[in-house]
N, C-alpha and C positions, 0 to 999 in steps of 0.2 A: 503495500498499501504507499502510496505516494507522501511524501510529509509534507503538510501548509506552512508555509510563514506567516509567522503574525508580526507586527507593532503591534508593542506593550509602553505606551504612552502617560507619562505621573505628569502635575501638571500643580503647584506646590504655590500660596500665595504668598508675596512675604512683603512688610513696611520696613522701607530706613528712610532714616531723612538728609540729606543735599550734605549735610556733612558727616554723615560714612558711609558714605556713599562717596564721597571725596578723600576720604582719610583710606579707605579699605577697611575695614572696621567697622562693615555693618552686617549684619544677619543677612544680608543680601552673599553675600561676598563668602560666609559660615555655610551656608546653607549650600548652594553650588559646591566649596569644597567636598561637606558630607553626601553630597550626593556623585559621584566623581570616583570616592572612594569607595561608595559601598555598590554602585554600577558597575565599576572594574572588576570586586570584587565575586559580584555575582555574576558574571560575566567566566568569570575560570571554570564554572561549569555549571550542567555539562557546556562546552565550546559554541556559544553564539555563532552569528552571520555576520557580528560586528556590532562595533559601536558606531550607533549613528550619530546620537546629537545633545547635543543642554542647548541654552536657549534663553533668553532673558527679555522681556520688555515692561513697560511700564503701564499697569491698569489706570490712562489718561480720560474719565469721564467726558471731555471740554472735548477730545482729540480724537476717541474710538467708540464705541459700542457698548460698553460697559457701564458699572454703577453697579450699585450698591442695593439690595431687596428692601423695601424703605419698611419691612414685618423686623426681620434677623439680621441684617445687614452683612450678606454674605455675598459677595461679590458674582454677578449673575449680567450675560449678555442678552439683551431684547435680540430676539430671534426674528421677531417679526419686524424685524430693522434694514434697510443693504448691512450688509459686510460684517455681520456677528465673530464674535472673535470664538477660533475655537480654544476649546478645556477651559469653560469656563460654566457653567453649571446655565441653564436655561433659561428663562426668564423673558416676558413682556410687560406693557403699561396697561394700568385698568384702571380708569380715572384717573389718568394722570399721575400716574401713583406705579414705578416698577417692582415687580416684585416676582422670588423667584420663584421653580416650579411645585417647593412646596406650600408657597404662599398664595398660588393664581388659585382661580375659585374652579371649584370643580364644574369638571367639563370643559373645560377651556385646553384649546389644543398642546399646551403646553405643557398643564396641570402634570406633576409628578402619581 
């Protein structure tokens, strides 16, 4: 039986101030180093197809399709608007409020 190939994706949100980012002492830098070590260790057994990518980008509601759920504060992307961000929870606006899939009204197409 032929093997199938899977892409495993992990998304982590980390907060850091401009000062922390400039000094390199941020949670972001620590998380990236820890994830790199963990992925390298995990890739030793069994041998995978290879280390693909590690990247980070700023979550900025003013310039990208993201924001915090009005109810719980989790980061979400509005699936009803253009250019949703992959890796964030699904969300949508209801009566002007951005809600995550857990807090969308029952029956909403993006509700969990």
